[in-house]
C-alpha angles and dihedrals in degrees: 000000000000090000089052092053090047091055092045091052092046092049091048092051092049091048090052091052093049094047091050087065087071107081091207097062143021140192121199130196109203143159152167127231129185127179134168151120121280126196115203114198097207129012109165089333099316136093117230141184115215141177105238132173133191094036101116093044123342121270102254137167127181151150122238130179146178134197121197108229094179133251093063092302123125135181111225137186139179133196115181137166139176124230142179115248093196093062103016091236134127112264111279114269094018136103132210110301092008091144099053138354113158144132130198152130129281122198129183088214106035105030134237129314120186134174131198137040107349146143121271121234094271086077091061089070096056098074092070103022125128089251093054093057097044125025100350110198092013092053101052122104110267145075106082103063101070091155089069084085095196108190115251091011116137093228103009092256108038108140090347089176091064089226095132090060127269110191123225116220127225091013138156116209130187130182125181123229116257108281115188089333094310127113130179135189144181135191132188125190118201116222092208091211113153113244096011127078095187101043113111094356129142138200135192134183135191135195119178140168131194131186118173109310094343124088138167132184141177126208138187128188127178124184135182126202119221113256117241135182088264100043137024124232114281126204119209121190124196131184132180139183118190139171137187136192133181121207112179109295092351123090117192129190140174132188140185119193133178137188133191131186103207092194099060101019096242118146137171140182135201130200119193141167135178149162137212123206122198099202092174132009088260104035126064135170124202127189133178142175125206134186120195126188133180128205127248092279086059089050090254088280114176139174141196118212135184122193136179142174133196112201132189118193114221088183140338089284106031133056141165121219149171123214139178136191128186125190129192121187130192119281115288095021130104120241116229119175116213113260094036101107135180138066093287099041097100121092119250088234142023096285131069132165136185128199122189142180117192153153123239128190139166133197 
């Protein structure tokens, strides 16, 4: 089986090279890989050192392509999947191309229309979010609010903001071109449930504005799980408001996110801000602060968290780094940094910290 996948990958790469020779179209094979060692100060009362991958960016590989149709119109497609470097397997619970599988049209004049399995607009914020420039997976909102009980979620509250990218199946997505600095978008996901148009559907909307090195955008995403004999349908609503500004070698960003489970009345918010300083072409330092708070149904649990990363670029594609993230919850609660999953991932007390050294590359 491994030999088969090797030949498939080789054939795909050779096909991409041959298609690139045609100036009217292109196919690109690309990916991200991250590996390293993570020390966790307290997991269920014990410190531990672990090999972990996909923490400072997910491990992704994919195929994207464009075909020039003339008149500023292009046909586009994307196939993308997430995998585990440590075992060489596809991420647990996923199938091939579970992250993205869509095709569409892109026009300089009319915008972009895509159909298939694709991210909602909450994902658009992640590229420049405080978490992305500091502790990545460890700095996203999530972890502590297990009573959110989000359907299909590994812990009930892992990445409750959807910023790391949760694809929506059977969806149609449209984004306008930039008009006077403004850009808008809408997505609708069909539940494909017989006899019910609204069951299992999803919707997402984007409004953004950019002027020079400053930008701001607002996003909304609502999803519904499909009711079964064992569980009723659950509606989850997410909102986000983010801004970014670049001043010379300093990049600054701020973000507010919210989540609400309509079925059980739980709700949470996060407020974060951060900055990255490129003090040489090779060295950069990113820092962020985040505050999370749950409502009364979540026992008013809250947490303060500080994250940071020091990165050294070995080349344009590869870097080594060290990062740290420390979380402190209110008295009587258990800290649980996002990205630490499993029944024993929470701290035995209100404080938890992670320290990591790693290697990150893209191709």
